[in-house]
C-alpha positions as CSV (number, residue, x, y, z in Angstrom):
1,M,-0.1,0.4,0.0
2,K,1.5,3.4,-1.2
3,I,0.9,6.5,1.0
4,L,1.1,10.1,0.2
5,V,1.7,12.5,3.6
6,I,1.1,15.8,2.8
7,E,2.4,17.9,5.5
8,D,4.1,21.5,5.9
9,S,6.2,20.2,9.1
10,V,9.0,18.6,8.1
11,L,9.7,16.8,11.4
12,L,6.2,15.8,11.4
13,A,6.0,14.3,7.9
14,D,9.4,12.5,8.9
15,T,8.2,11.2,12.0
16,I,4.9,10.2,10.2
17,A,6.5,8.6,7.1
18,E,8.9,6.4,9.6
19,A,6.1,4.9,11.4
20,L,3.8,4.1,8.6
21,Q,7.0,2.6,7.1
22,N,7.8,0.6,9.7
23,E,4.3,-0.9,9.3
24,N,5.8,-1.8,5.5
25,Y,3.7,1.0,3.8
26,A,5.3,2.9,1.0
27,V,5.2,6.6,1.6
28,D,6.2,9.9,-0.2
29,I,6.1,13.5,1.0
30,A,5.1,16.7,-0.2
31,N,5.7,19.6,2.0
32,D,2.7,22.4,0.2
33,G,-0.1,22.1,-1.0
34,Q,0.8,22.5,-4.9
35,L,3.9,19.7,-5.1
36,G,1.4,17.5,-2.9
37,Y,-1.6,18.1,-5.6
38,E,0.8,17.2,-8.3
39,H,2.1,14.0,-6.4
40,A,-1.3,13.1,-5.9
41,S,-2.6,13.7,-9.4
42,T,-0.1,11.0,-10.5
43,G,-3.0,8.3,-9.4
44,I,0.0,6.4,-7.7
45,Y,-1.2,6.6,-4.2
46,D,-3.9,4.0,-2.5
47,M,-4.3,6.7,0.5
48,I,-3.4,10.2,1.1
49,I,-2.7,11.7,4.9
50,L,-3.7,15.9,4.2
51,D,-2.8,18.5,6.6
52,L,-5.4,21.5,5.8
53,M,-2.7,24.8,6.4
54,L,-0.1,24.3,3.6
55,P,1.4,26.8,1.6
56,K,0.6,27.6,-2.2
57,M,-3.0,25.5,-2.2
58,N,-4.5,24.6,1.2
59,G,-5.6,21.3,2.2
60,Y,-9.0,21.7,1.1
61,E,-8.3,23.0,-2.6
62,V,-5.9,20.0,-2.6
63,L,-9.1,17.8,-2.0
64,S,-11.1,19.7,-4.0
65,A,-9.2,19.6,-7.0
66,L,-9.2,15.9,-6.8
67,R,-12.3,15.6,-6.3
68,R,-13.2,17.9,-9.4
69,D,-10.7,15.3,-11.4
70,G,-12.4,12.8,-10.5
71,D,-9.9,11.0,-8.1
72,N,-11.3,9.0,-5.1
73,V,-8.5,8.0,-3.7
74,P,-9.0,7.5,-0.1
75,V,-8.4,11.4,2.1
76,L,-7.8,11.4,5.8
77,I,-7.3,14.7,6.9
78,L,-5.1,15.4,9.6
79,S,-5.0,19.2,11.1
80,A,-4.5,21.3,13.9
81,K,-8.1,23.0,13.1
82,T,-10.4,21.6,15.3
83,E,-14.0,23.3,15.1
84,L,-16.8,21.4,14.3
85,D,-17.3,23.5,11.1
86,D,-13.8,22.5,9.8
87,K,-14.3,19.2,10.1
88,I,-17.8,19.5,8.3
89,Q,-15.9,21.3,5.1
90,G,-13.7,18.6,5.3
91,F,-16.1,15.7,4.7
92,T,-18.4,17.9,2.6
93,T,-15.5,18.6,0.0
94,G,-14.8,14.8,-0.1
95,A,-12.4,13.4,3.0
96,D,-13.0,9.7,4.4
97,D,-11.5,10.8,7.8
98,Y,-11.2,13.7,10.1
99,M,-8.2,13.7,12.7
100,T,-7.1,16.7,14.6
101,K,-3.4,17.2,15.9
102,P,-1.9,16.3,18.5
103,F,-2.4,12.8,17.9
104,E,-1.1,9.2,18.7
105,I,0.8,7.3,16.2
106,R,-1.0,4.4,17.3
107,E,-4.6,6.6,16.8
108,L,-3.3,7.1,12.9
109,L,-2.3,3.9,11.9
110,M,-5.7,2.0,13.2
111,R,-7.6,5.1,11.3
112,I,-5.5,4.0,7.8
113,Q,-6.6,0.6,8.8
114,A,-9.9,1.3,9.0
115,I,-10.0,3.1,5.7
116,S,-8.3,0.5,3.9
117,R,-11.2,-2.0,5.1
118,R,-13.6,-0.5,3.9
119,S,-11.8,0.6,0.3
120,N,-11.0,-2.8,0.1
121,H,-14.8,-4.5,0.5
122,Q,-16.0,-2.2,-2.1
123,D,-14.1,-4.6,-4.0
124,T,-13.7,-8.3,-2.2
125,S,-13.1,-9.7,-6.8
126,H,-9.8,-11.6,-7.1
127,P,-7.8,-9.9,-10.0
128,V,-7.1,-12.1,-13.0
129,V,-5.5,-11.9,-15.6
130,G,-4.9,-14.9,-18.3
131,N,-5.1,-18.1,-15.7
132,L,-3.1,-15.8,-13.1
133,S,-5.5,-15.1,-10.2
134,Y,-3.9,-12.9,-7.2
135,D,-5.8,-12.6,-3.9
136,P,-4.9,-9.2,-2.3
137,A,-6.6,-10.4,0.8
138,T,-3.4,-13.4,1.5
139,C,-1.0,-12.2,-0.8
140,E,-0.7,-15.4,-3.1
141,I,-1.0,-15.7,-6.5
142,C,-2.7,-18.7,-8.2
143,N,-3.3,-21.3,-11.5
144,T,-6.8,-21.2,-12.1
145,Q,-6.9,-24.4,-14.1
146,T,-4.4,-26.1,-11.1
147,Q,-5.2,-24.2,-8.5
148,K,-1.6,-24.2,-7.3
149,S,-0.9,-21.5,-5.4
150,V,2.8,-19.7,-4.2
151,Q,2.9,-16.7,-2.0
152,V,4.5,-13.2,-2.9
153,S,6.3,-10.6,-0.6
154,G,5.0,-7.1,0.0
155,K,7.0,-5.8,-3.0
156,E,6.3,-8.5,-5.2
157,M,2.6,-7.8,-4.4
158,Q,2.8,-4.2,-4.9
159,L,5.1,-4.6,-8.6
160,L,2.2,-7.5,-9.6
161,E,-1.0,-5.2,-8.6
162,F,0.4,-2.8,-10.9
163,F,1.7,-5.1,-13.8
164,M,-2.2,-6.6,-13.2
165,N,-3.8,-3.1,-13.4
166,N,-1.9,-2.3,-16.5
167,C,-1.9,-5.6,-17.9
168,N,-0.6,-5.4,-22.3
169,Q,0.8,-1.6,-21.9
170,V,4.7,-1.2,-21.8
171,L,5.8,0.1,-18.2
172,E,8.9,2.4,-18.5
173,K,11.6,1.1,-15.8
174,N,11.2,4.8,-14.0
175,Q,7.4,4.8,-14.0
176,I,7.8,1.3,-12.1
177,T,10.7,2.8,-9.4
178,T,8.3,5.8,-9.1
179,K,5.1,3.5,-8.7
180,I,6.7,1.0,-6.1
181,W,9.3,2.7,-4.0
182,G,8.5,6.3,-4.2
183,F,9.1,9.4,-5.9
184,D,12.2,10.1,-3.2
185,S,13.5,6.8,-2.9
186,N,17.2,5.2,-2.8
187,A,16.5,2.2,-4.5
188,E,18.6,0.8,-6.9
189,Y,17.7,1.3,-10.5
190,N,18.2,-2.5,-11.0
191,N,15.6,-3.2,-8.1
192,V,12.8,-3.5,-10.9
193,E,15.0,-6.2,-12.8
194,V,15.2,-8.1,-9.5
195,Y,11.7,-8.1,-8.6
196,V,10.8,-9.1,-12.0
197,S,13.0,-12.0,-12.0
198,F,11.2,-13.1,-8.7
199,L,7.7,-13.1,-10.0
200,R,8.9,-14.8,-13.2
201,R,10.2,-17.6,-11.4
202,K,7.0,-18.1,-9.5
203,F,4.6,-17.8,-12.4
204,H,7.5,-20.2,-13.8
205,H,6.7,-22.3,-10.7
206,L,2.9,-22.2,-11.1
207,Q,3.4,-22.4,-15.1
208,V,0.4,-19.8,-15.7
209,N,0.4,-18.5,-19.3
210,V,1.1,-14.8,-18.5
211,T,4.4,-13.0,-19.3
212,L,6.6,-10.2,-18.1
213,R,8.1,-9.3,-21.5
214,A,11.2,-6.8,-21.1
215,I,11.3,-4.2,-23.7
216,R,14.8,-3.5,-24.2
217,G,15.8,0.2,-22.9
218,V,12.6,1.1,-21.9
219,G,10.7,-1.2,-19.7
220,Y,8.3,-4.4,-19.4
221,I,4.9,-5.6,-20.7
222,M,2.5,-8.3,-19.1
223,E,1.4,-10.3,-21.7
224,V,-1.0,-13.4,-22.1
225,S,0.6,-16.1,-24.0
226,D,-1.7,-18.3,-26.8
227,D,-0.7,-21.6,-25.2
């Protein structure tokens, strides 16, 4: 799960990011509203934690712009604005939750999990490409014909989801790196090759008819073979 933290306090943003990363979330940070909106508009995030009192664009403006764009990504407002009118404005603008500062990290984590459960409940289907099926709840991939299955790791899971959601589309390596490891990641460029290799081995083990084909100098494409 990939979360964008839009918060102008560098110290607080870093504290939140560290807590989330300790729970195996991938995190990006934006320290002003304009940058936050630009990051959010890429569509690569599963959730946004949004401050309201931001430079360049305030949180209400960011949220309003996202909803106007048709982006339904879950948004948790985290703000020092505690008045009821502020909360009402947040929810009417499109927030999924509203949490006031100061706050406990443990409560923030619980609220994130609750929002995630609600989002997942809206779509309980198992994504399928060819005879490859993926169960987000158990992090297992399965050959739908043989019912043989294998576990995938957190990063493999994120990469697989990205490929399955973009089947038959060429994904550039830098696009994959940004989606899986984040804008500010120190991940090595060859991490993509390493994790693609991991998935290929598991595809081979399951004998599925799905491949990850390398496009030389560009990236990869998920395809279903004819056999």
